[in-house]
C-alpha positions in Angstrom: -0.6 20.4 -18.1 2.3 20.1 -20.7 4.0 16.8 -20.8 7.1 18.1 -19.1 5.1 19.5 -16.2 4.3 15.9 -15.1 6.6 14.6 -12.4 8.2 11.2 -12.0 5.4 10.0 -9.7 2.7 11.0 -12.2 4.3 8.9 -14.9 6.0 6.2 -12.8 5.1 2.9 -11.1 5.7 2.3 -7.3 6.8 -1.1 -6.1 6.4 -2.1 -2.4 9.2 -4.1 -0.7 8.4 -5.8 2.6 12.0 -5.9 3.7 11.7 -8.9 6.1 10.6 -11.0 3.1 12.5 -9.6 0.1 16.0 -11.0 0.2 18.2 -12.1 3.0 21.9 -11.3 2.5 23.3 -12.5 5.9 21.3 -15.8 6.0 19.5 -15.2 9.3 16.1 -16.0 7.8 15.0 -12.3 7.6 15.4 -10.0 4.6 17.6 -6.9 4.9 18.9 -3.8 3.2 21.8 -5.5 1.5 19.4 -8.0 0.2 17.3 -5.2 -1.4 20.5 -3.8 -2.9 21.3 -7.2 -4.5 17.9 -7.1 -6.3 17.8 -3.5 -7.5 18.9 -4.6 -11.0 15.9 -6.9 -11.1 13.6 -4.0 -10.2 15.2 -1.7 -12.8 14.8 -4.3 -15.5 11.3 -5.1 -14.4 10.4 -1.5 -15.2 9.4 0.1 -11.9 10.4 3.7 -11.0 10.2 3.9 -7.2 10.8 1.4 -4.4 8.7 1.9 -1.3 10.3 0.1 1.7 8.1 -0.9 4.7 9.6 0.2 8.1 13.3 -0.5 8.8 13.7 1.6 12.0 14.8 0.3 15.4 11.8 -1.5 16.9 11.0 -4.2 19.5 9.0 -5.7 16.6 5.7 -6.1 18.5 4.1 -5.2 15.1 7.0 -6.0 12.8 8.5 -2.5 12.7 5.2 -0.5 12.9 6.2 0.1 16.6 9.1 2.5 16.2 11.6 3.1 19.0 13.9 5.4 17.1 12.7 7.4 14.0 16.1 8.2 12.8 17.9 4.9 13.0 18.1 1.5 11.3 17.1 -1.8 13.0 20.3 -4.1 13.2 18.1 -6.9 11.8 18.1 -4.9 8.5 21.6 -3.6 8.7 23.0 -0.1 9.7 22.9 3.4 8.5 25.8 2.8 6.1 23.8 0.0 4.5 20.9 2.5 4.1 23.1 5.1 2.6 24.4 2.5 0.1 20.8 1.5 -0.7 19.8 5.1 -1.4 22.9 5.7 -3.5 22.4 2.5 -5.5 18.7 3.3 -6.1 19.5 6.7 -7.4 22.4 5.5 -9.6 19.7 3.4 -11.4 17.6 6.5 -11.8 14.9 5.1 -9.5 13.4 6.7 -6.4 13.3 5.5 -2.7 10.2 6.0 -0.6 10.3 5.4 3.2 7.4 4.3 5.4 6.7 6.9 8.1 4.8 5.8 11.2 3.7 9.1 12.9 0.4 8.0 14.5 2.1 5.9 17.3 5.5 5.0 18.5 6.7 2.0 20.4 6.1 2.0 24.2 9.9 1.6 24.3 10.6 4.9 22.5 12.4 7.3 24.9 9.6 9.8 24.3 7.0 7.4 25.8 9.3 6.3 28.6 9.5 9.9 29.7 5.8 10.4 29.2 5.0 7.4 31.3 7.5 8.3 34.1 5.2 10.9 35.9 2.1 13.0 35.3 4.2 16.2 35.4 6.9 15.0 33.0 7.4 17.6 30.2 6.6 14.8 27.6 3.4 13.6 29.4 1.3 15.5 26.9 3.2 13.9 23.9 0.8 10.9 24.3 -2.9 10.7 25.0 -3.5 10.2 28.7 -6.9 10.3 30.5 -8.3 9.7 33.9 -10.4 6.6 34.4 -14.1 6.8 33.9 -16.1 7.2 37.2 -16.4 3.4 37.5 -12.6 3.1 37.2 -12.8 1.7 33.7 -11.5 3.1 30.4 -12.2 6.8 29.6 -14.5 6.0 26.7 -15.4 3.1 24.4 -12.7 3.5 21.7 -11.4 0.1 20.5 -8.1 -1.2 19.3 -7.9 -2.3 15.7 -6.0 -5.4 16.9 -8.7 -6.4 19.4 -10.0 -5.3 22.9 -10.2 -1.7 24.3 -8.0 1.1 22.9 -7.0 2.1 26.4 -4.3 0.6 28.7 -4.2 1.4 32.4 -0.9 2.5 33.9 -0.6 1.6 37.6 2.2 4.0 38.4 0.4 7.2 37.4 -3.3 6.0 37.7 -4.3 7.0 34.2 -5.0 5.3 30.9 -3.1 5.9 27.6 -4.7 5.4 24.2 -3.4 2.9 21.6 -5.3 2.5 18.3 -3.3 -0.7 17.7 -1.3 -2.8 20.2 -0.8 -1.6 23.8 2.9 -1.6 22.8 2.0 1.1 20.2 0.8 4.2 22.2 -0.7 7.0 20.1 1.1 10.3 19.9 -0.8 13.4 20.7 -0.7 15.3 17.4 -2.6 18.2 18.9 0.6 19.0 20.8 2.9 21.4 18.7 6.0 19.8 20.2 5.0 16.4 18.8 4.3 18.1 15.4 7.8 19.7 15.4 9.6 16.5 16.4 7.9 14.4 13.7 8.4 17.1 11.0 12.1 17.1 12.0 12.2 13.4 11.5 10.9 13.9 7.9 13.6 16.5 7.3 16.3 14.2 8.6 15.4 11.6 5.9 14.7 14.2 3.2 18.2 15.8 3.8 19.7 12.3 3.3 17.9 12.3 -0.1 14.9 10.0 0.3 12.3 10.8 -2.4 9.2 10.7 -0.2 7.1 9.0 2.4 4.2 6.6 2.6 2.5 7.8 5.8 1.0 5.0 7.9 -2.6 5.3 9.1 -2.8 9.0 8.1 -6.5 9.2 9.0 -5.9 8.1 12.6 -3.5 10.9 13.5 -6.0 13.2 15.2 -8.8 12.2 17.6 -11.9 14.0 18.9 -10.8 16.5 21.5 -14.0 15.8 23.6 -13.3 12.1 23.6 -16.9 11.2 22.7 -17.9 7.5 22.5 -17.8 5.9 19.1 -21.3 4.8 18.0 -22.2 1.1 17.6 -22.0 -0.4 14.1 -25.5 -1.5 13.1 -24.0 -4.0 10.6 -21.8 -5.8 13.1 -22.1 -9.6 13.4 -20.1 -12.0 15.4 -18.0 -13.2 12.5 -16.3 -9.8 12.4 -13.4 -8.8 14.5 -14.1 -6.8 17.7 -13.0 -3.5 16.2 -16.0 -3.7 13.8 -18.4 -3.3 16.8 -18.1 0.4 16.6 -18.0 3.0 13.8 -14.7 5.0 14.5 -16.5 8.4 14.1 -14.6 10.1 16.9 -11.4 8.1 17.1 -10.4 8.7 13.4 -10.7 11.1 10.5 -11.1 14.4 12.4 -11.2 17.6 10.5 -8.0 18.9 12.2 -6.0 16.0 10.6 -6.0 18.0 7.4 -4.0 20.8 9.1 -1.4 18.2 10.0 -1.2 16.8 6.5 -0.8 20.3 5.2 2.2 20.8 7.5 3.7 17.6 6.3 3.3 18.7 2.7 4.9 22.0 3.4 8.0 20.1 4.6 8.0 18.0 1.5 7.6 21.0 -0.7 10.8 22.5 0.7 12.6 19.8 -1.3 12.5 19.1 -5.1 10.1 16.6 -6.5 9.5 14.7 -3.3 6.3 12.6 -2.8 3.8 12.4 0.1 1.5 9.3 0.1 -1.2 8.7 2.7 -2.5 5.3 3.9 -6.2 6.0 4.2 -9.0 3.4 4.4 -12.0 5.7 3.9 -14.9 6.0 1.4 -14.0 8.1 -1.7 -15.9 11.2 -0.6 -13.7 11.4 2.6 -10.5 10.1 0.9 -10.4 12.9 -1.6 -10.3 15.5 1.2 -6.8 14.3 1.9 -5.6 16.0 -1.3 -6.1 19.1 0.7 -7.2 22.6 -0.1 -5.7 23.7 -3.4 -4.0 20.3 -3.6 -1.7 21.1 -0.6 -2.3 17.8 1.2 -1.1 14.4 0.3 0.0 14.0 -3.4 -1.4 10.5 -3.4 -4.0 9.5 -0.7 -3.9 5.8 -1.3 -6.9 4.5 -3.2 -7.7 1.0 -2.0 -10.9 0.3 -3.9 -9.5 -2.6 -5.9 -8.6 -4.3 -2.6 -12.1 -4.0 -1.3 -14.6 -4.1 -4.2 -16.3 -7.3 -5.4 -14.6 -8.5 -8.6 -17.5 -7.4 -10.8 -17.1 -5.3 -13.9 -20.2 -3.0 -13.3 -19.2 -2.3 -9.7 -15.6 -1.6 -10.6 -16.5 0.6 -13.5 -18.9 2.6 -11.3 -16.1 3.0 -8.7 -13.6 4.2 -11.2 -16.0 6.8 -12.5 -17.0 7.9 -9.0 -13.3 8.3 -8.1 -12.5 10.1 -11.3 -15.5 12.4 -10.8 -14.6 13.1 -7.1 -10.9 14.0 -7.7 -10.2 17.7 -7.1 -8.8 19.7 -10.0 -5.2 18.7 -10.5 -5.6 15.8 -8.0 -3.7 12.8 -9.4 -5.3 9.4 -9.2 -3.6 6.2 -7.9 -4.4 2.5 -7.7 -3.4 -0.4 -5.4 -4.0 -4.1 -6.0 -2.2 -5.5 -3.0 -0.2 -4.7 0.1 1.2 -6.2 3.3 -2.2 -5.9 5.1 -4.5 -7.6 2.5 -4.9 -11.0 1.0 -2.9 -11.3 -2.3 -4.8 -10.6 -5.5 -4.1 -14.1 -6.9 -5.9 -15.5 -3.9 -8.7 -13.0 -3.9 -9.7 -13.4 -7.6 -7.9 -16.5 -8.7 -4.8 -17.0 -10.9 -6.4 -16.3 -14.2 -8.1 -13.1 -13.1 -4.9 -12.0 -11.4 -3.6 -11.5 -14.9 -6.6 -9.4 -15.9 -6.1 -7.5 -12.7 -2.5 -6.7 -13.6 -3.6 -5.3 -16.9 -6.3 -3.2 -15.1 -3.8 -1.8 -12.6 -1.2 -0.9 -15.2 -3.5 0.7 -17.7 -5.8 2.8 -15.5 -5.1 6.5 -15.2 -3.0 7.3 -12.2 0.0 6.0 -10.3 0.0 2.2 -9.7 1.6 0.4 -6.8 2.7 -3.2 -7.2 3.1 -5.4 -4.1 6.3 -7.5 -4.2 5.6 -11.0 -5.6 2.3 -10.0 -7.2 4.3 -9.8 -10.5 4.8 -13.6 -10.1 1.3 -14.4 -9.1 2.3 -15.3 -5.6 -0.7 -16.4 -3.5 -1.5 -16.4 0.2 0.5 -19.1 2.0 -1.3 -21.2 4.6 0.7 -20.7 7.8 0.6 -23.6 10.4 -0.8 -22.5 13.7 2.5 -22.8 15.5 4.2 -20.5 13.0 1.8 -17.6 13.1 3.6 -14.4 13.8 1.0 -11.7 13.2 -0.2 -10.1 16.5 -3.5 -9.3 14.8 -4.2 -13.0 14.5 -2.7 -14.0 17.9 -4.7 -11.4 19.8 -8.1 -12.6 18.5 -7.8 -16.3 17.4 -10.5 -17.1 14.8 -11.6 -13.6 13.9 -8.4 -11.5 13.9 -7.2 -12.1 10.3 -3.6 -13.0 10.0 -1.5 -10.9 7.6 1.3 -13.5 7.5 -0.1 -15.3 4.4 0.7 -12.3 2.2 4.0 -11.5 3.8 5.9 -14.7 2.9 9.4 -14.6 1.3 9.9 -13.5 -2.3 10.5 -16.4 -4.7 13.7 -15.9 -6.7 14.7 -19.3 -8.0 14.1 -23.0 -7.5 17.0 -23.5 -5.0 16.3 -24.1 -1.3 13.9 -21.5 0.2 13.5 -20.1 -3.3 16.8 -18.3 -3.1 15.5 -16.0 -0.3 17.8 -17.4 2.4 19.9 -20.4 3.2 18.8 -20.0 6.8 15.4 -20.8 8.3 13.0 -18.3 6.7 11.0 -16.3 9.2 7.7 -17.4 7.5 7.3 -20.5 5.4 7.2 -20.3 1.6 4.6 -21.4 -1.0 5.1 -25.1 -1.8 5.1 -24.2 -5.6 8.1 -21.9 -5.5 10.1 -24.3 -7.7 7.7 -23.5 -10.5 6.7 -20.0 -9.5 9.9 -17.9 -9.3 11.6 -15.0 -11.0 14.3 -17.2 -12.7 11.7 -19.5 -14.3 9.3 -16.8 -15.3 11.6 -14.0 -16.4 11.7 -15.0 -20.1 8.9 -17.6 -20.2 6.4 -16.7 -22.8 3.0 -16.2 -21.3 4.2 -16.1 -17.7 2.7 -13.6 -15.2 6.2 -12.0 -14.8 6.5 -11.6 -18.6 3.0 -10.0 -18.7 4.1 -7.5 -16.1 7.3 -6.7 -18.0 5.4 -6.1 -21.2 2.8 -3.9 -19.5 5.4 -1.9 -17.7 7.5 -1.4 -20.8 4.5 -0.3 -22.9 3.1 1.9 -20.2 6.5 3.7 -19.8 6.8 4.2 -23.6 3.3 5.5 -24.3 2.1 8.8 -22.8 -1.5 7.8 -23.4 -1.0 5.0 -20.9 0.9 6.9 -18.2 -0.7 10.4 -18.3 -3.5 10.1 -20.9 -7.2 10.7 -20.3 -9.5 8.0 -19.1 -12.9 7.4 -20.8 -15.2 4.5 -19.9 -16.7 2.5 -22.7 -20.1 1.1 -21.8 -20.1 -2.7 -22.1 -22.4 -5.7 -21.4 -21.9 -8.7 -19.1 -18.8 -8.9 -17.0 -16.8 -6.7 -19.4 -14.9 -3.6 -18.3 -13.7 -1.4 -21.1 -12.1 2.0 -21.4 -10.0 4.3 -23.6 -6.7 6.0 -22.7 -5.9 8.9 -25.0 -3.1 11.4 -25.4 -3.0 13.8 -28.4 -3.5 11.5 -31.4 -2.7 8.2 -29.6 -5.5 6.0 -28.4 -5.6 2.7 -26.6 -8.7 0.6 -26.0 -8.6 -1.8 -23.0 -11.1 -4.6 -22.8 -11.2 -6.9 -19.7 -13.4 -9.9 -19.1 -13.7 -10.1 -15.4 -15.7 -13.3 -15.6 -15.4 -17.0 -16.4 -17.5 -17.1 -19.5 -17.0 -15.5 -22.9 -18.6 -12.1 -23.7 -19.3 -10.1 -26.9 -17.8 -6.7 -27.1 -19.5 -4.3 -29.5 -19.2 -0.7 -28.6 -21.3 2.1 -30.1 -18.4 3.7 -32.0 -16.4 2.5 -35.0 -13.0 1.2 -34.1 -10.1 -0.9 -35.4 -6.7 -1.6 -33.9 -3.9 -4.0 -33.1 -3.6 -6.1 -30.0 -0.4 -4.9 -28.3 -0.7 -7.1 -25.1 -3.1 -9.9 -24.3 -3.4 -12.0 -21.2 -3.6 -14.9 -23.7 -0.5 -14.2 -25.7 -1.6 -15.9 -29.0 -3.8 -12.9 -29.7 -0.9 -10.4 -29.6 -0.4 -8.7 -33.0 -3.9 -9.5 -34.2 -5.9 -6.9 -36.0 -9.4 -6.5 -34.5 -12.4 -4.3 -35.2 -16.0 -3.7 -34.2 -17.7 -6.8 -32.8 -15.4 -9.2 -31.1 -15.7 -12.2 -28.7 -13.7 -11.8 -25.5 -12.7 -15.2 -23.9 -13.2 -15.9 -20.2 -10.4 -14.4 -18.1 -9.2 -12.5 -21.2 -7.7 -9.0 -21.2 -6.8 -7.1 -24.3 -4.8 -3.9 -24.7 -5.4 -2.6 -28.2 -3.7 0.3 -30.0 -6.3 2.0 -32.2 -5.5 2.9 -35.8 
C-alpha cells in the first residue's frame, strides 16, 4: 500500500473514555457528555486520534449502560441529544474521530422490543428474542450459563417459557437469526452514521449467534472452584457460531456505505478464531480487538511468540491492533507494577497496528480497592468471592489535586485512588520522567514517524527477559528493546547496529548514542532510531 492509502485508523491511536468516570460537568457525581467536551483539548494535546465512548444510551443501568432500553437516544444522566451533537461537532473540529459503543447482542428487559416480545407467545416480536419451552423436567432448556453467574435462562411465568440471557437476566439476548432484528439493528447503525459518528466498537461480537440446535455446552476439564461459575462450561454452542460471520459482514456493508468509518469487534477468542472476524476478503470487522496483552503472562518469550503468531495469522491486508487495558480488566499498572507499566506503554505505542489506550492508563492509574458497601458491579454482587468486580478499574479520572481530583464537586459514584494528589494530569503534564510525559513523547514520535505507525515489524531474537524488534519504513529504522524483568540484561543482536535513543523509560538515556552490545537496566525500555 502507498502511504496515502492508509486511513486514519491505520495510523492513529484510539482512546477509550468510560463516560461515568471521565469528567462530571453538573456535579452529580457521574461523568457526562459535557464533561468529555471540557476535556477534548487535553485529548488533542495528548496526541490521540479517536475517542471511543462506552455506552451513553438510555438504560436502567443494571449493567451500567450495557443494558440498552433505547438504541437511538441519550441517557439523561449523560445529557441529551443536543449535548451529543455538540460533542461530535467539537471532536470533529479538533480533527479527531468519535467511536460509539454498540450493544447488539442483548437489550434491556425494559426495551419496548422485549416488552412486546414478553407480552404473549403470538406477539409479532416474540421471535426477536430467544424463547424456548422448559426441558421435560420443567427446568431450563439446556445447560448454557450466564457470564455473570447462574443459568443463562430465565423462566417467564406469564408465557410458560424461558428466555436466554448471556449476561444479566435484565439483558435478554436478541435473536440475530431473525431478519427483522438484523434490519432493526442495522438501521440503528445508520442512524448514528448519518449523524456523523466515525464508527462503532461492537460489544461481545462473538456472542451474537447461538447454535440453532441449542446443544449443551461441554464441561470445562480445567475448571476449579476458584473460578467463576461461567467457567464450568466451554461455550462451544452458546458463542462463536459460523453464522456470526454473515452478521458481521452485513454490519461491514452498512459501514462501507459511508466514508472512512471503522468497525471494531470485542472478541475474547484464541488468535486462530479471532482472525476469522476480519472476514472473507477482509469484509468483516476492520479491527477484531486483540486482547493478548491483557491475558498473557508478562514474559518476554511468551509475548514475542504471541506477537509473531498474531502477525503470521493475520489475513492479507488484515490490520493488527493492540489493547493494554479496558473497563473489564484490571489496570496494567496493577497487573505488572508501576515500573513495568512504563515498559508496557512503550510496547503498546511501538508495535505494528492500531493501539487503544484506556483512560487513566496514561497516568499510571491503578485498581482502586472498593469497600464492600460501595461495590457497584453486578458481576461481583451476583457471585461474591468469585465474581471479579470491574469497579477497581472504572474509578474517576484524576485531573488535579483538588477535592475528588477535579472529577466532581459532588459525591463520586466510585471512590478515587488515595494518591490522586500526586498522580494527576496537572502534576504530570510537564513533569520530566512522569508516566504522562512518557505517553506524550511516544504519541508525538509515533505520529511523526511512518516507521512507527505503519512500518513493518521484525522480531529481534534476544536473551533473558528482553523483548526486541525493528520497525521499518523505506530508509527509516527504529529498534525497540524492552526489559520485561526486574534484573539487568545484556542485549547483543546478531547484526551490526548503531543509533540514538529517542525515548527511554529512564529519561537520562535519551539522546545517548548506542551500538552493538549494551546493558539494559531492569524495567528499562529504549526506543532507538538507527543511523
